[in-house]
C-alpha positions in Angstrom: -4.9 -31.6 23.3 -4.7 -30.1 19.8 -7.4 -27.6 21.0 -5.4 -26.9 25.0 -2.3 -26.4 22.6 -4.0 -23.9 20.3 -5.4 -21.8 23.1 -2.0 -21.6 24.6 -0.7 -20.3 22.0 -3.5 -18.1 20.1 -3.0 -16.3 16.7 -0.2 -18.8 16.0 0.2 -18.9 12.3 0.0 -22.2 10.7 2.8 -23.7 8.5 0.1 -22.7 5.3 -0.6 -19.3 6.4 3.3 -18.5 7.1 4.4 -19.9 4.0 1.0 -18.2 2.0 2.1 -14.9 3.8 5.8 -14.9 2.5 4.8 -15.8 -1.1 2.7 -13.1 -0.9 4.9 -10.3 -0.1 7.1 -11.4 -2.6 4.6 -11.4 -5.3 2.8 -7.9 -4.5 6.1 -6.2 -4.2 7.2 -7.6 -7.3 4.0 -7.6 -9.1 2.6 -3.8 -7.7 5.9 -2.3 -5.5 4.0 -3.1 -2.5 4.7 -1.1 0.5 4.0 -1.5 4.2 4.4 1.6 6.8 4.0 0.5 10.9 3.4 -2.7 10.9 5.3 -2.9 14.5 2.1 -1.5 15.5 0.1 -4.3 15.8 0.8 -5.7 19.0 3.2 -7.7 19.4 0.5 -10.2 21.8 -3.3 -10.3 23.3 -6.0 -9.0 21.3 -7.3 -6.1 18.6 -9.5 -5.1 16.0 -7.3 -3.7 12.6 -9.8 -1.3 11.6 -9.0 -0.7 7.4 -10.3 1.5 5.0 -11.8 -0.6 2.3 -10.7 -0.3 -1.8 -11.6 -3.5 -3.0 -10.7 -7.4 -2.5 -7.2 -7.2 -2.6 -7.4 -5.5 0.8 -8.3 -8.2 3.2 -5.1 -10.1 1.3 -2.6 -7.3 2.0 -3.2 -7.4 6.0 -3.3 -10.4 6.1 0.3 -10.7 5.0 1.3 -7.5 5.7 0.2 -8.8 9.6 3.2 -9.7 11.6 0.3 -12.1 13.2 -2.3 -14.2 12.3 -6.0 -12.6 11.2 -9.5 -13.0 11.6 -11.7 -11.4 9.4 -15.2 -11.9 8.4 -16.7 -13.3 4.9 -20.0 -13.4 3.9 -21.9 -16.7 4.1 -22.5 -17.6 0.7 -18.8 -18.3 0.3 -19.3 -21.0 2.6 -21.5 -23.0 0.6 -19.1 -24.8 -1.3 -17.2 -26.7 1.7 -13.9 -27.4 0.3 -13.5 -23.6 -0.2 -15.1 -23.4 3.7 -12.8 -25.4 4.3 -9.6 -23.5 3.1 -10.2 -19.8 3.9 -11.4 -21.1 7.5 -8.1 -22.6 8.0 -7.0 -18.5 7.2 -9.5 -17.0 10.2 -12.4 -16.7 8.3 -15.6 -16.3 10.3 -19.4 -16.4 8.9 -21.3 -13.5 8.5 -24.9 -12.8 7.1 -24.6 -9.0 5.4 -28.3 -8.3 4.4 -29.4 -8.5 8.7 -27.5 -8.0 11.9 -25.6 -11.0 12.7 -25.1 -11.2 16.5 -23.5 -14.9 16.4 -20.8 -13.1 13.5 -20.4 -10.5 17.1 -20.1 -13.0 19.3 -17.6 -15.5 16.9 -15.5 -12.3 17.2 -15.7 -11.3 20.6 -14.5 -14.9 21.7 -11.4 -14.5 19.4 -10.4 -11.1 20.6 -10.9 -12.7 24.3 -8.5 -15.3 23.5 -5.9 -13.5 22.7 -6.1 -12.9 18.3 -6.8 -10.3 15.9 -10.3 -9.4 14.4 -9.8 -7.7 10.4 -13.1 -5.1 10.5 -14.1 -2.8 7.1 -16.5 -0.1 9.4 -17.3 1.7 6.6 -19.4 -1.5 5.6 -18.4 -1.8 1.4 -15.6 -0.7 -0.4 -15.4 2.6 -1.5 -16.3 3.6 -5.1 -14.1 6.9 -4.6 -11.3 6.3 -2.7 -11.8 8.1 0.0 -13.0 7.1 3.3 -16.7 7.4 3.8 -18.5 7.2 7.1 -17.9 5.0 9.1 -20.7 2.2 11.1 -20.8 2.0 14.6 -20.4 -1.1 16.5 -16.2 -1.2 16.3 -15.3 0.3 19.4 -18.7 -1.3 20.8 -16.9 -4.4 20.2 -13.2 -3.2 21.3 -15.0 -2.4 25.3 -16.7 -5.7 25.1 -13.5 -8.0 24.4 -11.1 -5.2 26.9 -8.6 -4.9 23.0 -7.5 -1.8 21.9 -8.2 -0.8 17.5 -5.7 -0.4 15.3 -6.1 2.3 12.5 -5.0 1.3 9.0 -5.5 2.2 5.6 -5.0 1.1 2.3 -3.5 2.8 -0.8 -3.5 2.1 -4.7 -6.0 -1.5 -4.1 -9.1 0.4 -5.9 -6.7 1.1 -9.0 -5.8 -1.8 -8.9 -9.2 -3.9 -9.1 -11.9 -1.6 -9.3 -15.8 -2.6 -9.3 -16.3 -4.6 -12.2 -12.8 -5.7 -13.7 -13.0 -9.2 -13.0 -9.0 -9.4 -12.4 -6.6 -7.2 -10.5 -3.6 -5.2 -12.1 -0.3 -4.1 -12.2 -0.7 -0.9 -9.4 1.8 0.6 -6.6 -0.1 -0.7 -3.5 0.1 0.9 -0.3 -1.0 -0.1 3.8 0.4 2.0 6.8 -1.4 1.5 10.6 -1.4 3.9 13.3 -1.5 3.6 16.8 -3.9 1.2 19.1 -6.9 3.5 20.1 -7.7 2.4 23.7 -11.9 1.5 24.0 -14.0 4.4 26.6 -17.5 3.4 27.9 -20.6 4.9 27.1 -22.5 5.6 23.4 -21.3 9.5 23.3 -17.5 7.9 23.7 -18.1 5.4 21.0 -19.1 8.0 18.6 -16.4 10.1 19.5 -14.1 7.5 19.1 -15.4 6.3 15.6 -15.0 9.8 14.4 -11.5 9.7 15.5 -11.1 6.8 14.2 -12.1 7.7 10.4 -9.4 11.1 11.1 -6.3 8.7 12.2 -7.0 6.3 9.1 -7.7 9.4 6.7 -3.9 10.5 8.5 -2.9 7.5 7.2 -4.4 7.5 3.9 -2.7 11.0 2.8 0.5 9.8 4.3 0.9 7.0 1.8 -0.6 8.8 -1.2 2.6 11.3 -0.4 5.0 8.2 -1.0 3.4 7.7 -4.0 
């Protein structure tokens, strides 16, 4: 019965998820002066991919509490070694990813959740930026989007690199911003995937420029 109820309400928030969202929004607004733009561009129902720029470890948290719906995301396999921590992050939508090889199982899990009408967060740059600029995007976002039949919502964060750069143990205070763009719907064909990936990068850079102007 529980499984059936879950499938009827895909992407629903568990109580602790919703409470964590509210607490994080309050904390990040208080400490970081957090601001969010275009949140209403995330589809209210149905599966979608949020493709976001990647500056620091804060980014999944920012997406998680700024999205109006529950978000699934990929996390490196070593984070699941401790069963208690693994159970915790799974309850927030984490899926295992083998980073050093092509993880077909992780791809299948993402497509399954997207087809169930859920949201999956991806960082198409593949790693955190060192400069703050949005680098080349890895292929695969629109292949996954096409297989699942869902749109891609571009997003860009700003300020998280300054708050939590590589090598720093804990984040520090810095203005944090995020902007969401209009959904991009998939087109079929390898050439189309490459064109849409470039379009996605341009949209992400436009969003980044917008939040930078806000300051």
